[in-house]
GUKOL-16190 format. One record per atom (N, C-alpha, C): residue number from 1; residue in three letters; atom name; y, z negated, x negated. Coordinates in steps of 0.05 Angstrom, whole numbers, always signed. Last residue first. Example, Ala and Ser with C-alpha at 12.3 -4.5 7.8 and 13.67 -1.06 7.14 Angstrom:
<recs>
2 SER N -45 -142 -257 $
2 SER CA -21 -143 -273 $
2 SER C +1 -157 -258 $
1 ALA N -114 -156 -264 $
1 ALA CA -90 -156 -246 $
1 ALA C -66 -156 -264 $
</recs>
This chain:
<recs>
148 ALA N -204 -2822 -890 $
148 ALA CA -181 -2819 -908 $
148 ALA C -166 -2846 -910 $
147 ALA N -273 -2829 -894 $
147 ALA CA -249 -2835 -879 $
147 ALA C -226 -2835 -898 $
146 THR N -308 -2773 -920 $
146 THR CA -302 -2801 -920 $
146 THR C -277 -2805 -903 $
145 THR N -362 -2728 -925 $
145 THR CA -336 -2735 -915 $
145 THR C -332 -2765 -915 $
144 GLY N -393 -2712 -987 $
144 GLY CA -394 -2724 -961 $
144 GLY C -367 -2730 -951 $
143 SER N -405 -2659 -1027 $
143 SER CA -383 -2676 -1018 $
143 SER C -388 -2686 -990 $
142 GLU N -442 -2623 -1042 $
142 GLU CA -447 -2651 -1049 $
142 GLU C -426 -2670 -1038 $
141 ALA N -418 -2576 -1025 $
141 ALA CA -443 -2584 -1013 $
141 ALA C -449 -2614 -1018 $
140 SER N -348 -2577 -1010 $
140 SER CA -370 -2578 -1030 $
140 SER C -395 -2588 -1017 $
139 PRO N -318 -2535 -961 $
139 PRO CA -327 -2561 -969 $
139 PRO C -349 -2560 -990 $
138 THR N -274 -2484 -976 $
138 THR CA -302 -2489 -970 $
138 THR C -309 -2517 -979 $
137 LEU N -220 -2449 -956 $
137 LEU CA -227 -2475 -967 $
137 LEU C -255 -2482 -958 $
136 VAL N -189 -2388 -969 $
136 VAL CA -211 -2401 -955 $
136 VAL C -219 -2426 -971 $
135 VAL N -127 -2358 -960 $
135 VAL CA -143 -2375 -977 $
135 VAL C -164 -2389 -960 $
134 VAL N -89 -2303 -967 $
134 VAL CA -106 -2316 -947 $
134 VAL C -126 -2332 -963 $
133 PRO N -24 -2287 -990 $
133 PRO CA -51 -2297 -995 $
133 PRO C -64 -2310 -971 $
132 ILE N +12 -2230 -975 $
132 ILE CA +10 -2258 -969 $
132 ILE C -19 -2267 -973 $
131 GLU N +35 -2187 -1023 $
131 GLU CA +13 -2191 -1004 $
131 GLU C +10 -2221 -1000 $
130 ARG N +107 -2178 -1025 $
130 ARG CA +82 -2188 -1036 $
130 ARG C +60 -2189 -1014 $
129 THR N +153 -2166 -1001 $
129 THR CA +139 -2144 -1012 $
129 THR C +112 -2152 -1023 $
128 THR N +173 -2194 -937 $
128 THR CA +167 -2196 -965 $
128 THR C +152 -2172 -975 $
127 ASN N +179 -2191 -882 $
127 ASN CA +202 -2200 -898 $
127 ASN C +197 -2202 -928 $
126 ALA N +131 -2178 -860 $
126 ALA CA +152 -2157 -860 $
126 ALA C +175 -2165 -878 $
125 GLU N +106 -2227 -863 $
125 GLU CA +95 -2205 -878 $
125 GLU C +116 -2183 -881 $
124 TYR N +135 -2255 -824 $
124 TYR CA +136 -2264 -852 $
124 TYR C +127 -2241 -871 $
123 ARG N +118 -2227 -779 $
123 ARG CA +147 -2226 -787 $
123 ARG C +150 -2235 -817 $
122 ARG N +64 -2240 -779 $
122 ARG CA +72 -2212 -781 $
122 ARG C +101 -2210 -790 $
121 TYR N +66 -2295 -770 $
121 TYR CA +57 -2286 -796 $
121 TYR C +64 -2256 -800 $
120 ASP N +79 -2303 -717 $
120 ASP CA +101 -2304 -736 $
120 ASP C +92 -2295 -764 $
119 PRO N +31 -2307 -687 $
119 PRO CA +44 -2280 -691 $
119 PRO C +67 -2280 -711 $
118 GLN N -22 -2342 -694 $
118 GLN CA +6 -2347 -699 $
118 GLN C +20 -2320 -707 $
117 ILE N -71 -2320 -676 $
117 ILE CA -64 -2348 -670 $
117 ILE C -34 -2353 -672 $
116 ALA N -67 -2268 -695 $
116 ALA CA -73 -2272 -667 $
116 ALA C -66 -2301 -658 $
115 VAL N -59 -2278 -749 $
115 VAL CA -37 -2266 -734 $
115 VAL C -42 -2269 -704 $
114 ALA N -110 -2299 -762 $
114 ALA CA -86 -2315 -766 $
114 ALA C -63 -2304 -750 $
113 ARG N -143 -2255 -751 $
113 ARG CA -146 -2280 -736 $
113 ARG C -121 -2297 -738 $
112 ALA N -124 -2219 -790 $
112 ALA CA -123 -2212 -761 $
112 ALA C -125 -2236 -744 $
111 TRP N -139 -2248 -836 $
111 TRP CA -111 -2243 -830 $
111 TRP C -107 -2235 -801 $
110 LEU N -195 -2245 -832 $
110 LEU CA -182 -2271 -830 $
110 LEU C -152 -2268 -824 $
109 ARG N -203 -2189 -838 $
109 ARG CA -213 -2203 -815 $
109 ARG C -199 -2229 -811 $
108 GLU N -178 -2179 -889 $
108 GLU CA -169 -2165 -864 $
108 GLU C -178 -2180 -839 $
107 ARG N -209 -2212 -922 $
107 ARG CA -180 -2218 -918 $
107 ARG C -171 -2204 -893 $
106 GLU N -259 -2187 -918 $
106 GLU CA -256 -2215 -911 $
106 GLU C -227 -2222 -905 $
105 GLU N -248 -2136 -938 $
105 GLU CA -255 -2139 -909 $
105 GLU C -252 -2168 -901 $
104 GLY N -204 -2156 -990 $
104 GLY CA -219 -2135 -976 $
104 GLY C -223 -2141 -947 $
103 HIS N -205 -2227 -1002 $
103 HIS CA -197 -2200 -1008 $
103 HIS C -213 -2180 -991 $
102 ALA N -184 -2295 -1004 $
102 ALA CA -199 -2273 -990 $
102 ALA C -188 -2246 -998 $
101 GLU N -188 -2340 -1056 $
101 GLU CA -171 -2322 -1041 $
101 GLU C -189 -2300 -1029 $
100 HIS N -220 -2404 -1050 $
100 HIS CA -219 -2377 -1061 $
100 HIS C -201 -2360 -1043 $
99 ALA N -233 -2472 -1067 $
99 ALA CA -216 -2452 -1054 $
99 ALA C -220 -2425 -1067 $
98 HIS N -275 -2526 -1051 $
98 HIS CA -269 -2504 -1069 $
98 HIS C -253 -2483 -1054 $
97 GLY N -272 -2598 -1041 $
97 GLY CA -278 -2570 -1035 $
97 GLY C -271 -2551 -1057 $
96 GLU N -281 -2664 -1015 $
96 GLU CA -276 -2645 -1037 $
96 GLU C -284 -2617 -1028 $
95 PHE N -249 -2696 -959 $
95 PHE CA -272 -2685 -973 $
95 PHE C -263 -2667 -995 $
94 ARG N -235 -2739 -906 $
94 ARG CA -226 -2729 -932 $
94 ARG C -251 -2719 -946 $
93 GLU N -215 -2747 -837 $
93 GLU CA -236 -2742 -858 $
93 GLU C -223 -2732 -883 $
92 ALA N -179 -2751 -797 $
92 ALA CA -185 -2776 -811 $
92 ALA C -206 -2772 -833 $
91 GLY N -154 -2687 -806 $
91 GLY CA -155 -2710 -788 $
91 GLY C -160 -2735 -805 $
90 PHE N -172 -2672 -867 $
90 PHE CA -171 -2659 -841 $
90 PHE C -175 -2681 -820 $
89 ASP N -156 -2664 -932 $
89 ASP CA -155 -2684 -911 $
89 ASP C -153 -2668 -885 $
88 ILE N -187 -2642 -990 $
88 ILE CA -177 -2635 -964 $
88 ILE C -178 -2659 -946 $
87 GLU N -180 -2624 -1057 $
87 GLU CA -187 -2645 -1038 $
87 GLU C -173 -2638 -1012 $
86 VAL N -209 -2572 -1099 $
86 VAL CA -188 -2585 -1083 $
86 VAL C -199 -2609 -1068 $
85 ARG N -215 -2525 -1151 $
85 ARG CA -226 -2550 -1138 $
85 ARG C -204 -2564 -1124 $
84 PRO N -190 -2482 -1176 $
84 PRO CA -197 -2480 -1148 $
84 PRO C -210 -2504 -1135 $
83 GLN N -139 -2475 -1217 $
83 GLN CA -160 -2496 -1213 $
83 GLN C -167 -2495 -1183 $
82 LYS N -108 -2428 -1217 $
82 LYS CA -115 -2441 -1243 $
82 LYS C -138 -2460 -1239 $
81 ARG N -103 -2417 -1164 $
81 ARG CA -112 -2396 -1182 $
81 ARG C -120 -2407 -1209 $
80 LEU N -82 -2464 -1144 $
80 LEU CA -110 -2457 -1138 $
80 LEU C -120 -2435 -1156 $
79 ASN N -29 -2461 -1163 $
79 ASN CA -46 -2483 -1172 $
79 ASN C -76 -2476 -1167 $
78 HIS N -9 -2417 -1135 $
78 HIS CA -11 -2416 -1164 $
78 HIS C -30 -2438 -1175 $
77 VAL N -11 -2441 -1084 $
77 VAL CA -27 -2417 -1090 $
77 VAL C -31 -2414 -1120 $
76 TRP N +26 -2482 -1087 $
76 TRP CA -3 -2489 -1084 $
76 TRP C -21 -2465 -1089 $
75 GLY N +76 -2457 -1089 $
75 GLY CA +64 -2469 -1113 $
75 GLY C +35 -2475 -1111 $
74 PRO N +76 -2394 -1052 $
74 PRO CA +80 -2423 -1054 $
74 PRO C +66 -2434 -1079 $
73 HIS N +101 -2332 -1082 $
73 HIS CA +79 -2349 -1070 $
73 HIS C +87 -2378 -1071 $
72 HIS N +164 -2302 -1065 $
72 HIS CA +144 -2312 -1084 $
72 HIS C +124 -2330 -1069 $
71 PRO N +200 -2288 -1025 $
71 PRO CA +191 -2267 -1043 $
71 PRO C +170 -2276 -1064 $
70 ALA N +179 -2316 -961 $
70 ALA CA +194 -2317 -986 $
70 ALA C +183 -2296 -1005 $
69 GLY N +152 -2321 -913 $
69 GLY CA +160 -2294 -921 $
69 GLY C +178 -2294 -946 $
68 LEU N +137 -2374 -909 $
68 LEU CA +157 -2364 -890 $
68 LEU C +168 -2337 -898 $
67 PHE N +93 -2378 -941 $
67 PHE CA +118 -2389 -951 $
67 PHE C +142 -2378 -935 $
66 SER N +40 -2359 -935 $
66 SER CA +63 -2343 -926 $
66 SER C +89 -2352 -938 $
65 GLY N -16 -2368 -947 $
65 GLY CA +6 -2373 -966 $
65 GLY C +31 -2357 -959 $
64 ILE N -58 -2400 -901 $
64 ILE CA -42 -2376 -907 $
64 ILE C -19 -2383 -925 $
63 VAL N -125 -2423 -897 $
63 VAL CA -96 -2428 -898 $
63 VAL C -83 -2403 -908 $
62 VAL N -184 -2443 -865 $
62 VAL CA -169 -2420 -876 $
62 VAL C -139 -2427 -874 $
61 HIS N -243 -2479 -876 $
61 HIS CA -216 -2479 -867 $
61 HIS C -201 -2456 -880 $
60 ARG N -311 -2470 -851 $
60 ARG CA -291 -2470 -873 $
60 ARG C -263 -2471 -861 $
59 GLY N -345 -2462 -810 $
59 GLY CA -346 -2487 -824 $
59 GLY C -327 -2490 -848 $
58 ALA N -327 -2410 -792 $
58 ALA CA -355 -2415 -801 $
58 ALA C -357 -2440 -819 $
57 ASP N -264 -2426 -797 $
57 ASP CA -280 -2402 -797 $
57 ASP C -307 -2409 -809 $
56 GLU N -205 -2456 -770 $
56 GLU CA -232 -2457 -780 $
56 GLU C -246 -2431 -778 $
55 PHE N -137 -2455 -795 $
55 PHE CA -157 -2451 -773 $
55 PHE C -185 -2451 -786 $
54 SER N -74 -2489 -809 $
54 SER CA -100 -2477 -816 $
54 SER C -116 -2470 -791 $
53 THR N -15 -2509 -843 $
53 THR CA -29 -2501 -818 $
53 THR C -54 -2487 -826 $
52 LEU N -10 -2561 -892 $
52 LEU CA -12 -2533 -885 $
52 LEU C -25 -2529 -858 $
51 ALA N +20 -2604 -937 $
51 ALA CA +11 -2601 -910 $
51 ALA C +12 -2571 -903 $
50 THR N -1 -2618 -1003 $
50 THR CA +16 -2602 -986 $
50 THR C +4 -2601 -958 $
49 THR N +0 -2655 -1062 $
49 THR CA -10 -2653 -1035 $
49 THR C +10 -2638 -1018 $
48 ARG N -21 -2653 -1129 $
48 ARG CA +0 -2647 -1110 $
48 ARG C -12 -2643 -1082 $
47 ARG N -34 -2683 -1191 $
47 ARG CA -44 -2677 -1164 $
47 ARG C -20 -2673 -1145 $
46 GLU N -16 -2651 -1253 $
46 GLU CA -14 -2672 -1233 $
46 GLU C -24 -2663 -1206 $
45 GLY N -15 -2610 -1288 $
45 GLY CA -40 -2624 -1286 $
45 GLY C -40 -2647 -1266 $
44 SER N +30 -2577 -1297 $
44 SER CA +32 -2606 -1301 $
44 SER C +5 -2621 -1302 $
43 LYS N +12 -2525 -1285 $
43 LYS CA +25 -2531 -1310 $
43 LYS C +24 -2561 -1317 $
42 ALA N -17 -2529 -1237 $
42 ALA CA -25 -2509 -1257 $
42 ALA C -13 -2515 -1285 $
41 GLY N -36 -2589 -1207 $
41 GLY CA -14 -2573 -1216 $
41 GLY C -23 -2555 -1239 $
40 THR N -89 -2588 -1162 $
40 THR CA -81 -2598 -1189 $
40 THR C -59 -2578 -1199 $
39 THR N -82 -2605 -1092 $
39 THR CA -88 -2587 -1114 $
39 THR C -80 -2600 -1140 $
38 THR N -97 -2621 -1028 $
38 THR CA -89 -2632 -1053 $
38 THR C -100 -2615 -1076 $
37 LEU N -76 -2608 -964 $
37 LEU CA -90 -2596 -987 $
37 LEU C -79 -2609 -1012 $
36 LEU N -84 -2630 -900 $
36 LEU CA -71 -2636 -925 $
36 LEU C -88 -2625 -947 $
35 LEU N -78 -2589 -841 $
35 LEU CA -93 -2604 -860 $
35 LEU C -75 -2611 -884 $
34 VAL N -70 -2575 -772 $
34 VAL CA -57 -2581 -798 $
34 VAL C -77 -2596 -815 $
33 ASP N -83 -2522 -726 $
33 ASP CA -89 -2548 -737 $
33 ASP C -74 -2551 -764 $
32 MET N -32 -2487 -687 $
32 MET CA -53 -2488 -708 $
32 MET C -58 -2517 -716 $
31 ASN N +13 -2480 -657 $
31 ASN CA -12 -2472 -645 $
31 ASN C -35 -2472 -665 $
30 ALA N +52 -2506 -688 $
30 ALA CA +53 -2477 -684 $
30 ALA C +26 -2466 -675 $
29 LEU N +10 -2560 -707 $
29 LEU CA +37 -2548 -707 $
29 LEU C +34 -2518 -702 $
28 ARG N -23 -2621 -709 $
28 ARG CA -24 -2594 -697 $
28 ARG C +5 -2584 -696 $
27 GLY N -15 -2669 -730 $
27 GLY CA -40 -2657 -736 $
27 GLY C -43 -2629 -724 $
26 LEU N +27 -2704 -721 $
26 LEU CA +32 -2679 -736 $
26 LEU C +7 -2666 -745 $
25 LEU N -16 -2758 -714 $
25 LEU CA +12 -2749 -712 $
25 LEU C +15 -2725 -731 $
24 LYS N -69 -2759 -729 $
24 LYS CA -62 -2760 -700 $
24 LYS C -34 -2751 -695 $
23 GLY N -83 -2762 -781 $
23 GLY CA -79 -2736 -770 $
23 GLY C -73 -2735 -741 $
22 GLY N -80 -2816 -793 $
22 GLY CA -106 -2803 -792 $
22 GLY C -105 -2776 -779 $
21 SER N -29 -2835 -799 $
21 SER CA -40 -2834 -772 $
21 SER C -68 -2822 -770 $
20 ALA N -21 -2830 -854 $
20 ALA CA -19 -2857 -841 $
20 ALA C -31 -2858 -813 $
19 ARG N -25 -2774 -860 $
19 ARG CA -45 -2792 -872 $
19 ARG C -45 -2819 -858 $
18 TYR N +22 -2757 -831 $
18 TYR CA -5 -2747 -825 $
18 TYR C -27 -2767 -834 $
17 ILE N +62 -2783 -860 $
17 ILE CA +59 -2788 -831 $
17 ILE C +30 -2781 -823 $
16 TRP N +54 -2759 -910 $
16 TRP CA +53 -2788 -907 $
16 TRP C +48 -2796 -878 $
15 PRO N +61 -2703 -901 $
15 PRO CA +36 -2714 -910 $
15 PRO C +33 -2744 -906 $
14 HIS N +118 -2699 -883 $
14 HIS CA +95 -2694 -866 $
14 HIS C +69 -2707 -876 $
13 VAL N +156 -2700 -922 $
13 VAL CA +150 -2725 -908 $
13 VAL C +124 -2723 -892 $
12 LYS N +158 -2647 -937 $
12 LYS CA +154 -2667 -957 $
12 LYS C +145 -2694 -945 $
11 TRP N +169 -2619 -890 $
11 TRP CA +144 -2614 -903 $
11 TRP C +138 -2634 -926 $
10 PHE N +222 -2639 -880 $
10 PHE CA +200 -2644 -861 $
10 PHE C +173 -2641 -875 $
9 LEU N +250 -2617 -924 $
9 LEU CA +247 -2646 -922 $
9 LEU C +223 -2653 -903 $
8 ASP N +248 -2563 -911 $
8 ASP CA +235 -2572 -936 $
8 ASP C +230 -2602 -935 $
7 VAL N +278 -2565 -864 $
7 VAL CA +251 -2555 -863 $
7 VAL C +236 -2565 -888 $
6 LEU N +327 -2583 -884 $
6 LEU CA +313 -2599 -865 $
6 LEU C +284 -2591 -863 $
5 PHE N +342 -2541 -919 $
5 PHE CA +339 -2568 -930 $
5 PHE C +322 -2585 -911 $
4 THR N +302 -2485 -899 $
4 THR CA +328 -2499 -901 $
4 THR C +322 -2526 -913 $
3 ARG N +272 -2426 -885 $
3 ARG CA +272 -2449 -903 $
3 ARG C +300 -2460 -905 $
2 LYS N +266 -2410 -815 $
2 LYS CA +276 -2405 -842 $
2 LYS C +274 -2430 -859 $
1 MET N +227 -2384 -764 $
1 MET CA +236 -2407 -778 $
1 MET C +245 -2399 -806 $
</recs>
């Protein structure tokens, strides 16, 4: 898949459809679950919501900052580096969480899982010189899930 106007438009409209349906519509794409990640803009301070494919790992959600192999990281990665507190919508549940980038053995293990689930990640990796971020989203202990 390449970034085009239609692809970008799809990802902009996706969160509204997802949220309105409680994740029943567009809750699964490319053999992966979809979640909505809300971050705080690194420069603007505004809340930004992005639909991302994900997989679960020991009660946490893992997302990949591939940006289809673009030469730069997606904006949400920059936002998380500045402010790792996030809000996650997964299906009909919404909860607070904390994000961290995986490194070393953790990244290798999670990257291997991501590629096994969605082999296109290898192609995206080959199309860029940057290391594609693997981000782990951990629900906050005090955060109870609520209906979105």
